[in-house]
C-alpha positions as CSV (number, residue, x, y, z in Angstrom):
1,M,-2.6,1.4,12.8
2,T,-3.5,-1.8,14.4
3,P,-3.2,-4.5,12.2
4,E,-7.0,-4.6,12.2
5,Y,-6.9,-1.4,10.1
6,L,-4.1,-2.6,8.6
7,R,-5.8,-5.4,6.5
8,E,-9.1,-3.5,6.4
9,I,-7.1,-1.2,3.7
10,C,-6.0,-3.7,1.9
11,R,-9.1,-4.9,1.9
12,L,-10.5,-1.5,0.8
13,R,-7.7,-1.2,-1.8
14,D,-7.4,-4.5,-3.5
15,N,-11.6,-3.7,-3.7
16,K,-10.6,-0.9,-5.9
17,A,-11.4,2.0,-3.7
18,K,-9.8,5.5,-3.5
19,P,-7.4,6.6,-0.3
20,K,-10.0,9.4,0.9
21,Q,-12.7,6.9,-0.1
22,I,-11.3,4.6,2.7
23,A,-10.6,8.1,4.8
24,R,-13.5,9.0,5.2
25,K,-15.2,5.1,6.0
26,L,-12.0,4.5,8.6
27,S,-12.3,7.8,10.1
28,L,-8.5,8.3,8.9
29,R,-6.4,11.1,7.9
30,P,-5.8,10.0,3.8
31,A,-2.4,10.9,4.4
32,E,-2.1,7.8,7.1
33,V,-3.9,5.9,4.4
34,K,-1.7,6.1,1.8
35,A,1.2,6.7,4.2
36,V,0.4,2.2,4.6
37,I,-0.2,1.2,0.8
38,Q,3.1,3.2,0.0
39,Q,4.3,0.6,3.1
40,Q,3.4,-2.6,1.0
41,A,3.2,-1.5,-2.6
42,T,7.4,-1.0,-0.9
43,E,6.9,-4.6,0.1
44,K,4.9,-7.0,-2.5
45,Y,7.5,-4.8,-4.8
46,Q,10.7,-6.0,-2.8
47,A,8.8,-9.6,-2.0
48,T,8.1,-9.6,-5.7
49,L,12.3,-8.8,-6.8
50,S,13.3,-10.8,-4.1
51,A,11.7,-14.1,-5.5
52,D,13.8,-13.5,-8.5
53,G,17.0,-12.7,-6.8
54,L,17.2,-9.4,-7.6
55,S,17.7,-5.8,-5.6
56,P,15.2,-4.5,-3.6
57,K,15.4,-0.8,-4.4
58,V,12.3,0.9,-6.0
59,P,12.7,3.3,-8.5
60,Q,10.2,5.8,-7.1
61,K,8.3,5.3,-11.3
62,V,8.8,2.0,-10.9
63,L,6.2,2.3,-7.4
64,Q,3.3,4.5,-8.4
65,T,2.5,1.6,-11.2
66,F,1.6,-0.3,-8.0
67,L,-0.3,2.1,-6.2
């Protein structure tokens, strides 16, 4: 996936677009968009933990709050 697509997915998600809406707009499969969103959420969560000096393991329940 190109950096442009990644930025656009992030921008649309920040504007509260749902994964299916983003997929339709960008002509992608919803699963591709969900994977990108999940990866971005994981990276955001790990960065938050690293900044606090905590362990970067990501429990699924916590990860879902970032999606």
